[in-house]
TIVO-2410 file (N, C-alpha, C; in nm, 3 decimals):
# residues 136
REC num residu      c1      c2      c3 atome chaine
REC   1      M  11.203  10.937  12.142     N      A
REC   1      M  11.106  10.979  12.037    CA      A
REC   1      M  11.097  10.896  11.945     C      A
REC   2      N  11.031  10.881  11.873     N      A
REC   2      N  11.059  10.770  11.716    CA      A
REC   2      N  11.022  10.852  11.634     C      A
REC   3      A  11.128  10.862  11.554     N      A
REC   3      A  11.131  10.963  11.388    CA      A
REC   3      A  11.035  10.826  11.336     C      A
REC   4      K  11.041  10.977  11.221     N      A
REC   4      K  10.935  10.898  11.094    CA      A
REC   4      K  10.987  10.812  11.058     C      A
REC   5      P  10.959  10.682  10.943     N      A
REC   5      P  11.008  10.611  10.924    CA      A
REC   5      P  11.024  10.609  10.757     C      A
REC   6      R  11.159  10.597  10.730     N      A
REC   6      R  11.205  10.653  10.578    CA      A
REC   6      R  11.199  10.523  10.513     C      A
REC   7      P  11.171  10.532  10.395     N      A
REC   7      P  11.152  10.439  10.301    CA      A
REC   7      P  11.271  10.268  10.298     C      A
REC   8      S  11.406  10.394  10.257     N      A
REC   8      S  11.470  10.225  10.331    CA      A
REC   8      S  11.507  10.176  10.437     C      A
REC   9      D  11.400  10.240  10.547     N      A
REC   9      D  11.409  10.131  10.669    CA      A
REC   9      D  11.380  10.027  10.635     C      A
REC  10      F  11.251  10.057  10.555     N      A
REC  10      F  11.125   9.912  10.523    CA      A
REC  10      F  11.258   9.766  10.457     C      A
REC  11      V  11.359   9.821  10.365     N      A
REC  11      V  11.411   9.690  10.321    CA      A
REC  11      V  11.567   9.646  10.426     C      A
REC  12      A  11.537   9.664  10.524     N      A
REC  12      A  11.688   9.623  10.653    CA      A
REC  12      A  11.637   9.500  10.644     C      A
REC  13      F  11.764   9.454  10.661     N      A
REC  13      F  11.753   9.304  10.678    CA      A
REC  13      F  11.748   9.289  10.846     C      A
REC  14      T  11.709   9.140  10.866     N      A
REC  14      T  11.669   9.126  10.989    CA      A
REC  14      T  11.829   9.054  11.080     C      A
REC  15      E  11.907   9.027  11.014     N      A
REC  15      E  12.040   8.983  10.981    CA      A
REC  15      E  12.110   8.970  10.841     C      A
REC  16      E  12.262   8.952  10.933     N      A
REC  16      E  12.364   9.045  10.839    CA      A
REC  16      E  12.353   8.987  10.675     C      A
REC  17      P  12.325   9.083  10.577     N      A
REC  17      P  12.290   9.037  10.437    CA      A
REC  17      P  12.391   8.916  10.430     C      A
REC  18      P  12.341   8.840  10.286     N      A
REC  18      P  12.421   8.721  10.211    CA      A
REC  18      P  12.596   8.804  10.140     C      A
REC  19      P  12.723   8.820  10.103     N      A
REC  19      P  12.814   8.861  10.079    CA      A
REC  19      P  12.761   8.902   9.861     C      A
REC  20      V  12.803   9.036   9.864     N      A
REC  20      V  12.763   9.062   9.711    CA      A
REC  20      V  12.892   8.940   9.632     C      A
REC  21      P  12.807   8.895   9.535     N      A
REC  21      P  12.910   8.802   9.386    CA      A
REC  21      P  12.947   8.911   9.389     C      A
REC  22      A  13.090   8.879   9.375     N      A
REC  22      A  13.208   9.006   9.283    CA      A
REC  22      A  13.124   8.955   9.151     C      A
REC  23      R  13.062   8.956   9.010     N      A
REC  23      R  12.998   9.007   8.941    CA      A
REC  23      R  12.939   9.163   8.962     C      A
REC  24      W  12.855   9.117   9.074     N      A
REC  24      W  12.753   9.252   9.110    CA      A
REC  24      W  12.799   9.355   9.188     C      A
REC  25      R  12.932   9.365   9.201     N      A
REC  25      R  12.983   9.429   9.345    CA      A
REC  25      R  13.004   9.594   9.255     C      A
REC  26      A  12.993   9.609   9.161     N      A
REC  26      A  13.060   9.746   9.116    CA      A
REC  26      A  12.867   9.784   9.078     C      A
REC  27      R  12.793   9.676   9.041     N      A
REC  27      R  12.657   9.738   9.069    CA      A
REC  27      R  12.557   9.758   9.178     C      A
REC  28      Y  12.591   9.680   9.246     N      A
REC  28      Y  12.538   9.740   9.365    CA      A
REC  28      Y  12.606   9.863   9.449     C      A
REC  29      A  12.731   9.855   9.409     N      A
REC  29      A  12.802  10.019   9.440    CA      A
REC  29      A  12.712  10.165   9.469     C      A
REC  30      T  12.651  10.125   9.306     N      A
REC  30      T  12.622  10.256   9.183    CA      A
REC  30      T  12.472  10.197   9.243     C      A
REC  31      L  12.430  10.165   9.301     N      A
REC  31      L  12.289  10.163   9.370    CA      A
REC  31      L  12.271  10.196   9.521     C      A
REC  32      L  12.406  10.184   9.646     N      A
REC  32      L  12.395  10.226   9.732    CA      A
REC  32      L  12.365  10.407   9.711     C      A
REC  33      R  12.466  10.400   9.571     N      A
REC  33      R  12.494  10.509   9.516    CA      A
REC  33      R  12.391  10.650   9.538     C      A
REC  34      L  12.323  10.541   9.429     N      A
REC  34      L  12.177  10.663   9.393    CA      A
REC  34      L  12.089  10.641   9.503     C      A
REC  35      R  12.109  10.534   9.569     N      A
REC  35      R  11.971  10.510   9.752    CA      A
REC  35      R  12.077  10.707   9.771     C      A
REC  36      Q  12.120  10.601   9.807     N      A
REC  36      Q  12.171  10.793   9.947    CA      A
REC  36      Q  12.184  10.918   9.908     C      A
REC  37      A  12.143  10.870   9.797     N      A
REC  37      A  12.195  11.064   9.674    CA      A
REC  37      A  11.996  11.087   9.709     C      A
REC  38      L  11.882  10.965   9.658     N      A
REC  38      L  11.777  11.001   9.634    CA      A
REC  38      L  11.679  11.031   9.776     C      A
REC  39      L  11.757  10.915   9.895     N      A
REC  39      L  11.747  10.961  10.029    CA      A
REC  39      L  11.780  11.099  10.102     C      A
REC  40      L  11.868  11.148  10.099     N      A
REC  40      L  11.871  11.284  10.103    CA      A
REC  40      L  11.796  11.455  10.043     C      A
REC  41      E  11.744  11.358   9.904     N      A
REC  41      E  11.724  11.421   9.811    CA      A
REC  41      E  11.537  11.419   9.887     C      A
REC  42      H  11.509  11.309   9.908     N      A
REC  42      H  11.374  11.278  10.002    CA      A
REC  42      H  11.367  11.332  10.097     C      A
REC  43      D  11.471  11.343  10.168     N      A
REC  43      D  11.442  11.409  10.353    CA      A
REC  43      D  11.463  11.576  10.303     C      A
REC  44      E  11.516  11.623  10.225     N      A
REC  44      E  11.504  11.751  10.192    CA      A
REC  44      E  11.364  11.815  10.149     C      A
REC  45      H  11.313  11.720  10.018     N      A
REC  45      H  11.171  11.816  10.001    CA      A
REC  45      H  11.053  11.724  10.110     C      A
REC  46      S  11.040  11.660  10.233     N      A
REC  46      S  10.989  11.587  10.334    CA      A
REC  46      S  10.967  11.744  10.363     C      A
REC  47      A  11.068  11.749  10.500     N      A
REC  47      A  11.132  11.843  10.536    CA      A
REC  47      A  11.046  12.021  10.465     C      A
REC  48      A  11.098  12.024  10.349     N      A
REC  48      A  11.072  12.158  10.264    CA      A
REC  48      A  10.819  12.119  10.245     C      A
REC  49      A  10.812  12.031  10.224     N      A
REC  49      A  10.655  11.974  10.230    CA      A
REC  49      A  10.605  11.985  10.353     C      A
REC  50      C  10.659  11.996  10.502     N      A
REC  50      C  10.597  12.018  10.611    CA      A
REC  50      C  10.612  12.129  10.641     C      A
REC  51      T  10.631  12.167  10.547     N      A
REC  51      T  10.708  12.361  10.624    CA      A
REC  51      T  10.566  12.424  10.605     C      A
REC  52      P  10.573  12.501  10.713     N      A
REC  52      P  10.403  12.588  10.739    CA      A
REC  52      P  10.399  12.701  10.599     C      A
REC  53      H  10.380  12.771  10.496     N      A
REC  53      H  10.422  12.887  10.450    CA      A
REC  53      H  10.349  12.968  10.530     C      A
REC  54      E  10.417  13.099  10.501     N      A
REC  54      E  10.352  13.246  10.530    CA      A
REC  54      E  10.225  13.336  10.479     C      A
REC  55      R  10.123  13.308  10.490     N      A
REC  55      R  10.019  13.396  10.438    CA      A
REC  55      R  10.007  13.523  10.397     C      A
REC  56      G  10.039  13.576  10.548     N      A
REC  56      G  10.048  13.674  10.571    CA      A
REC  56      G  10.022  13.824  10.500     C      A
REC  57      G   9.954  13.850  10.378     N      A
REC  57      G   9.929  13.933  10.294    CA      A
REC  57      G   9.954  13.920  10.177     C      A
REC  58      A   9.949  13.786  10.155     N      A
REC  58      A   9.970  13.667  10.005    CA      A
REC  58      A   9.812  13.750   9.984     C      A
REC  59      D   9.870  13.762   9.773     N      A
REC  59      D   9.777  13.790   9.695    CA      A
REC  59      D   9.741  13.693   9.662     C      A
REC  60      A   9.630  13.602   9.602     N      A
REC  60      A   9.560  13.517   9.545    CA      A
REC  60      A   9.667  13.434   9.398     C      A
REC  61      L   9.757  13.535   9.354     N      A
REC  61      L   9.855  13.483   9.338    CA      A
REC  61      L   9.973  13.411   9.397     C      A
REC  62      D   9.958  13.448   9.461     N      A
REC  62      D  10.069  13.395   9.568    CA      A
REC  62      D  10.101  13.241   9.629     C      A
REC  63      V   9.950  13.286   9.674     N      A
REC  63      V   9.868  13.145   9.739    CA      A
REC  63      V   9.869  13.040   9.608     C      A
REC  64      A   9.814  13.061   9.464     N      A
REC  64      A   9.848  12.974   9.317    CA      A
REC  64      A   9.952  12.973   9.318     C      A
REC  65      E  10.108  13.020   9.331     N      A
REC  65      E  10.195  12.965   9.313    CA      A
REC  65      E  10.301  12.870   9.401     C      A
REC  66      D  10.264  12.980   9.567     N      A
REC  66      D  10.221  12.810   9.691    CA      A
REC  66      D  10.232  12.656   9.636     C      A
REC  67      E  10.030  12.659   9.640     N      A
REC  67      E  10.029  12.572   9.685    CA      A
REC  67      E  10.017  12.477   9.459     C      A
REC  68      A  10.092  12.534   9.394     N      A
REC  68      A  10.132  12.453   9.289    CA      A
REC  68      A  10.277  12.410   9.279     C      A
REC  69      S  10.350  12.471   9.400     N      A
REC  69      S  10.489  12.443   9.419    CA      A
REC  69      S  10.452  12.322   9.442     C      A
REC  70      H  10.352  12.381   9.622     N      A
REC  70      H  10.361  12.196   9.635    CA      A
REC  70      H  10.323  12.111   9.637     C      A
REC  71      R  10.272  12.119   9.531     N      A
REC  71      R  10.205  11.958   9.534    CA      A
REC  71      R  10.294  11.992   9.323     C      A
REC  72      T  10.382  11.981   9.321     N      A
REC  72      T  10.460  11.994   9.249    CA      A
REC  72      T  10.609  11.884   9.385     C      A
REC  73      L  10.624  11.967   9.404     N      A
REC  73      L  10.653  11.889   9.568    CA      A
REC  73      L  10.583  11.743   9.622     C      A
REC  74      L  10.522  11.784   9.639     N      A
REC  74      L  10.401  11.605   9.631    CA      A
REC  74      L  10.423  11.531   9.540     C      A
REC  75      A  10.481  11.559   9.461     N      A
REC  75      A  10.503  11.473   9.283    CA      A
REC  75      A  10.605  11.425   9.296     C      A
REC  76      E  10.706  11.459   9.364     N      A
REC  76      E  10.836  11.465   9.327    CA      A
REC  76      E  10.863  11.340   9.418     C      A
REC  77      L  10.840  11.407   9.564     N      A
REC  77      L  10.843  11.294   9.662    CA      A
REC  77      L  10.722  11.151   9.674     C      A
REC  78      A  10.642  11.134   9.590     N      A
REC  78      A  10.591  10.993   9.461    CA      A
REC  78      A  10.687  10.958   9.407     C      A
REC  79      H  10.768  11.005   9.317     N      A
REC  79      H  10.858  10.965   9.263    CA      A
REC  79      H  11.036  10.947   9.287     C      A
REC  80      E  11.004  11.009   9.395     N      A
REC  80      E  11.114  10.944   9.498    CA      A
REC  80      E  11.142  10.792   9.570     C      A
REC  81      D  10.977  10.853   9.627     N      A
REC  81      D  10.940  10.716   9.656    CA      A
REC  81      D  10.943  10.581   9.607     C      A
REC  82      S  10.886  10.602   9.479     N      A
REC  82      S  10.918  10.500   9.355    CA      A
REC  82      S  11.078  10.449   9.334     C      A
REC  83      A  11.119  10.512   9.324     N      A
REC  83      A  11.242  10.516   9.248    CA      A
REC  83      A  11.302  10.465   9.356     C      A
REC  84      L  11.298  10.471   9.470     N      A
REC  84      L  11.373  10.405   9.617    CA      A
REC  84      L  11.371  10.250   9.615     C      A
REC  85      A  11.133  10.185   9.593     N      A
REC  85      A  11.171  10.139   9.584    CA      A
REC  85      A  11.234  10.020   9.479     C      A
REC  86      E  11.247  10.043   9.428     N      A
REC  86      E  11.282   9.969   9.238    CA      A
REC  86      E  11.405   9.970   9.295     C      A
REC  87      I  11.529  10.121   9.336     N      A
REC  87      I  11.626  10.031   9.390    CA      A
REC  87      I  11.630   9.936   9.475     C      A
REC  88      N  11.582   9.954   9.585     N      A
REC  88      N  11.541   9.864   9.689    CA      A
REC  88      N  11.557   9.734   9.680     C      A
REC  89      A  11.439   9.700   9.543     N      A
REC  89      A  11.394   9.623   9.491    CA      A
REC  89      A  11.560   9.526   9.463     C      A
REC  90      A  11.689   9.659   9.352     N      A
REC  90      A  11.726   9.573   9.294    CA      A
REC  90      A  11.837   9.502   9.422     C      A
REC  91      L  11.875   9.634   9.502     N      A
REC  91      L  11.986   9.500   9.626    CA      A
REC  91      L  11.908   9.377   9.684     C      A
REC  92      R  11.796   9.414   9.632     N      A
REC  92      R  11.725   9.261   9.734    CA      A
REC  92      R  11.770   9.156   9.610     C      A
REC  93      R  11.743   9.177   9.463     N      A
REC  93      R  11.746   9.039   9.383    CA      A
REC  93      R  11.866   9.024   9.407     C      A
REC  94      I  11.944   9.129   9.418     N      A
REC  94      I  12.175   9.106   9.402    CA      A
REC  94      I  12.158   8.992   9.563     C      A
REC  95      H  12.101   8.975   9.622     N      A
REC  95      H  12.142   8.854   9.728    CA      A
REC  95      H  12.068   8.840   9.743     C      A
REC  96      E  11.927   8.777   9.655     N      A
REC  96      E  11.889   8.669   9.621    CA      A
REC  96      E  11.904   8.602   9.503     C      A
REC  97      G  12.016   8.657   9.457     N      A
REC  97      G  12.040   8.587   9.366    CA      A
REC  97      G  12.001   8.612   9.216     C      A
REC  98      T  11.891   8.682   9.194     N      A
REC  98      T  11.805   8.733   9.067    CA      A
REC  98      T  11.792   8.790   9.006     C      A
REC  99      Y  11.921   8.891   9.010     N      A
REC  99      Y  11.960   9.018   8.964    CA      A
REC  99      Y  11.986   9.038   8.812     C      A
REC 100      G  11.946   9.078   8.730     N      A
REC 100      G  11.968   9.050   8.603    CA      A
REC 100      G  11.949   8.947   8.500     C      A
REC 101      I  11.854   8.842   8.520     N      A
REC 101      I  11.719   8.807   8.518    CA      A
REC 101      I  11.616   8.901   8.474     C      A
REC 102      C  11.553   8.889   8.334     N      A
REC 102      C  11.449   8.960   8.340    CA      A
REC 102      C  11.301   8.878   8.433     C      A
REC 103      E  11.264   8.943   8.514     N      A
REC 103      E  11.147   8.896   8.526    CA      A
REC 103      E  10.977   8.851   8.488     C      A
REC 104      D  10.991   8.888   8.307     N      A
REC 104      D  10.948   8.845   8.241    CA      A
REC 104      D  10.928   8.758   8.170     C      A
REC 105      S  11.070   8.758   8.107     N      A
REC 105      S  11.052   8.635   7.998    CA      A
REC 105      S  11.176   8.582   8.075     C      A
REC 106      G  11.285   8.585   8.167     N      A
REC 106      G  11.356   8.471   8.254    CA      A
REC 106      G  11.535   8.501   8.136     C      A
REC 107      R  11.555   8.569   8.052     N      A
REC 107      R  11.592   8.582   7.989    CA      A
REC 107      R  11.718   8.651   8.128     C      A
REC 108      I  11.845   8.692   8.033     N      A
REC 108      I  11.987   8.749   8.122    CA      A
REC 108      I  11.904   8.908   8.008     C      A
REC 109      I  11.947   8.994   8.146     N      A
REC 109      I  11.973   9.155   8.079    CA      A
REC 109      I  12.067   9.174   8.051     C      A
REC 110      T  12.090   9.228   7.948     N      A
REC 110      T  12.267   9.267   7.862    CA      A
REC 110      T  12.338   9.380   8.033     C      A
REC 111      A  12.445   9.391   8.028     N      A
REC 111      A  12.562   9.422   8.095    CA      A
REC 111      A  12.558   9.602   8.107     C      A
REC 112      A  12.489   9.591   7.895     N      A
REC 112      A  12.439   9.745   7.886    CA      A
REC 112      A  12.308   9.819   7.918     C      A
REC 113      R  12.249   9.758   7.946     N      A
REC 113      R  12.105   9.726   8.012    CA      A
REC 113      R  12.159   9.794   8.155     C      A
REC 114      L  12.221   9.713   8.235     N      A
REC 114      L  12.204   9.748   8.344    CA      A
REC 114      L  12.279   9.854   8.381     C      A
REC 115      R  12.390   9.820   8.284     N      A
REC 115      R  12.464   9.996   8.322    CA      A
REC 115      R  12.367  10.136   8.302     C      A
REC 116      A  12.276  10.104   8.227     N      A
REC 116      A  12.188  10.244   8.200    CA      A
REC 116      A  12.073  10.219   8.339     C      A
REC 117      V  12.038  10.144   8.299     N      A
REC 117      V  11.943  10.161   8.408    CA      A
REC 117      V  11.955  10.052   8.535     C      A
REC 118      P  12.045  10.058   8.615     N      A
REC 118      P  12.127   9.937   8.717    CA      A
REC 118      P  11.957   9.902   8.839     C      A
REC 119      W  11.848   9.986   8.830     N      A
REC 119      W  11.733   9.859   8.914    CA      A
REC 119      W  11.656   9.862   8.795     C      A
REC 120      T  11.672   9.771   8.703     N      A
REC 120      T  11.617   9.722   8.608    CA      A
REC 120      T  11.502   9.591   8.617     C      A
REC 121      R  11.416   9.540   8.630     N      A
REC 121      R  11.384   9.389   8.672    CA      A
REC 121      R  11.377   9.316   8.478     C      A
REC 122      W  11.342   9.446   8.358     N      A
REC 122      W  11.301   9.389   8.271    CA      A
REC 122      W  11.383   9.400   8.174     C      A
REC 123      C  11.468   9.290   8.020     N      A
REC 123      C  11.530   9.355   7.902    CA      A
REC 123      C  11.457   9.414   7.856     C      A
REC 124      R  11.521   9.464   7.784     N      A
REC 124      R  11.527   9.531   7.655    CA      A
REC 124      R  11.331   9.532   7.573     C      A
REC 125      D  11.373   9.438   7.533     N      A
REC 125      D  11.212   9.339   7.448    CA      A
REC 125      D  11.076   9.387   7.563     C      A
REC 126      A  11.108   9.270   7.724     N      A
REC 126      A  11.037   9.267   7.763    CA      A
REC 126      A  10.955   9.365   7.795     C      A
REC 127      A  11.072   9.523   7.838     N      A
REC 127      A  11.034   9.673   7.921    CA      A
REC 127      A  10.976   9.726   7.728     C      A
REC 128      A  10.963   9.677   7.662     N      A
REC 128      A  10.919   9.730   7.514    CA      A
REC 128      A  10.789   9.698   7.490     C      A
REC 129      A  10.781   9.565   7.535     N      A
REC 129      A  10.681   9.555   7.579    CA      A
REC 129      A  10.544   9.620   7.616     C      A
REC 130      R  10.604   9.628   7.736     N      A
REC 130      R  10.544   9.636   7.843    CA      A
REC 130      R  10.465   9.774   7.885     C      A
REC 131      E  10.590   9.874   7.753     N      A
REC 131      E  10.574   9.986   7.731    CA      A
REC 131      E  10.488  10.000   7.648     C      A
REC 132      A  10.504   9.935   7.561     N      A
REC 132      A  10.355   9.924   7.403    CA      A
REC 132      A  10.225   9.838   7.483     C      A
REC 133      K  10.227   9.767   7.512     N      A
REC 133      K  10.110   9.749   7.657    CA      A
REC 133      K  10.020   9.873   7.689     C      A
REC 134      G  10.127   9.926   7.734     N      A
REC 134      G  10.000  10.052   7.901    CA      A
REC 134      G  10.042  10.096   7.765     C      A
REC 135      R  10.081  10.210   7.645     N      A
REC 135      R   9.967  10.291   7.562    CA      A
REC 135      R   9.877  10.247   7.490     C      A
REC 136      R   9.783  10.100   7.522     N      A
REC 136      R   9.674  10.073   7.460    CA      A
REC 136      R   9.579  10.124   7.533     C      A
***
């Protein structure tokens, strides 16, 4: 029987990935740890979201609480999917040689920013401009 594909399955390399450049090995290891932790959480949340709730004898308040919990769980799953996609994209950029280069400006992303947000695609200025544009 085929298992349901997980977000990490869509990043599988069809061949052996190229070696990780020495300057990005620590970031690569960090991204792999983050991805593994998120996959574990995602699996737990997926299982919880698929577990049917017993409604026998439940009053309206219990039903409302169950529904709110389920909506929260679905929101967490969506956030985890998004985070996994960003981490997988960062891992791919490391292999492609574009990691650490801002996708908007082409400038180098600072080491401090990459330590703080290892999956980032944008330098601080570009991220701030995107955030300001999103508020309008």
